[in-house]
C-alpha positions as CSV (number, residue, x, y, z in Angstrom):
1,M,0.1,0.0,0.0
2,H,1.2,3.4,-1.0
3,N,0.7,6.2,1.5
4,F,-0.5,9.2,-0.2
5,H,-3.0,12.4,0.1
6,Y,-5.5,14.4,-1.6
7,V,-4.2,17.6,-2.4
8,Y,-5.2,21.0,-4.5
9,H,-2.6,22.0,-6.8
10,K,-1.2,25.7,-6.1
11,E,-1.6,27.3,-9.8
12,T,-4.3,25.4,-11.4
13,D,-6.6,24.6,-7.9
14,E,-7.2,20.7,-9.7
15,Q,-7.5,18.0,-7.0
16,A,-4.7,15.8,-7.0
17,F,-2.9,13.4,-5.5
18,R,0.7,13.5,-3.3
19,L,2.8,10.5,-2.3
20,Q,3.9,10.9,1.6
21,E,6.8,8.6,1.4
22,G,9.4,6.4,-0.5
23,E,11.2,6.6,-3.8
24,F,8.7,9.3,-5.2
25,E,7.8,11.4,-1.9
26,G,6.3,14.7,-3.0
27,V,5.4,14.0,-6.4
28,V,1.9,15.3,-7.2
29,W,-0.1,14.0,-10.1
30,T,-3.7,14.2,-11.3
31,Y,-5.5,11.2,-13.4
32,T,-6.9,12.0,-16.9
33,H,-8.8,9.7,-19.3
34,V,-9.7,7.0,-16.8
35,R,-11.8,4.1,-18.6
36,L,-12.9,0.9,-17.9
37,P,-14.5,-1.1,-20.9
38,L,-17.3,-2.7,-20.6
39,E,-17.0,-4.8,-24.0
40,D,-14.3,-6.9,-25.3
41,E,-13.1,-6.4,-28.9
42,N,-15.7,-8.5,-30.3
43,G,-18.8,-6.6,-28.4
44,H,-19.2,-9.1,-25.6
45,R,-20.2,-7.7,-22.3
46,L,-17.4,-8.3,-19.9
47,N,-17.9,-10.1,-16.7
48,L,-15.2,-8.2,-14.5
49,E,-15.3,-10.9,-11.9
50,E,-14.1,-13.4,-14.1
51,V,-11.4,-11.3,-16.1
52,E,-7.8,-12.3,-15.3
53,K,-6.9,-8.8,-15.6
54,I,-9.1,-5.8,-15.1
55,P,-9.0,-3.8,-18.5
56,L,-8.3,-0.4,-16.8
57,T,-6.9,2.4,-18.7
58,F,-5.4,5.7,-17.7
59,K,-3.4,8.6,-18.0
60,Y,-1.9,10.9,-15.8
61,K,-0.1,14.3,-15.7
62,V,2.4,15.2,-13.0
63,L,1.8,18.5,-11.7
64,Y,4.8,18.7,-9.5
65,N,8.0,16.5,-10.1
66,K,9.8,17.1,-6.6
67,D,13.9,17.0,-7.6
68,G,13.1,15.5,-10.8
69,L,12.0,12.2,-9.4
70,V,9.8,11.1,-12.4
71,N,12.0,10.7,-14.9
72,E,12.9,8.4,-18.2
73,E,14.4,6.0,-15.8
74,T,11.4,6.0,-13.2
75,V,8.6,6.5,-15.3
76,E,7.7,2.8,-15.3
77,K,7.7,2.4,-11.7
78,F,5.9,5.6,-11.1
79,S,3.2,4.4,-13.5
80,D,2.7,1.3,-11.5
81,V,2.7,3.0,-8.3
82,V,-0.2,5.3,-9.7
83,G,-1.8,2.5,-10.9
84,D,-2.0,0.8,-7.9
85,I,-3.1,4.0,-5.8
86,L,-5.8,4.3,-8.7
87,M,-7.6,0.9,-8.1
88,T,-7.5,1.7,-4.0
89,V,-9.5,5.0,-4.8
90,I,-11.7,3.1,-7.0
91,E,-12.4,0.3,-4.6
92,E,-12.9,2.3,-1.7
93,G,-15.0,4.9,-3.9
94,L,-17.4,2.1,-4.9
95,E,-17.7,0.5,-1.3
96,N,-18.7,4.2,0.0
97,D,-20.7,5.3,-3.1
98,K,-18.1,7.9,-3.6
99,I,-17.8,7.3,-7.2
100,T,-20.1,8.4,-10.1
101,V,-19.9,6.3,-13.3
102,D,-20.6,7.9,-16.6
103,T,-22.1,5.0,-18.9
104,E,-22.7,7.2,-21.8
105,N,-20.5,6.1,-24.6
106,R,-19.4,9.5,-26.3
107,N,-17.6,8.2,-29.2
108,Q,-17.6,5.0,-32.0
109,N,-15.5,2.8,-30.0
110,S,-16.5,-0.3,-27.8
111,E,-18.9,0.6,-24.9
112,Q,-16.9,1.9,-21.8
113,L,-17.1,3.5,-18.4
114,D,-15.7,7.0,-17.7
115,L,-14.7,7.1,-14.1
């Protein structure tokens, strides 16, 4: 488990996350384009309890890169960390009815949830 806090970015007032300890302590980021497809590539409805790997995709934007901790050499590890945190946030949000799910498909791709 990663120790993080919710924060607001000083310049943009965006809600973001800050790691409180570890290799990336002090780095602040926000998530963008979080998606969970509801159908597979053949158009069949996914049963998320039966899939081997949850097909969650996301992007993130680093708002404050303390001491350049996220760089070419560490970006993959940082992506894994923020991915783990995103899953924690989603799980906690769903358990506490704090996440709203937009099921409207705004493009021509297969059906998906935008969180």
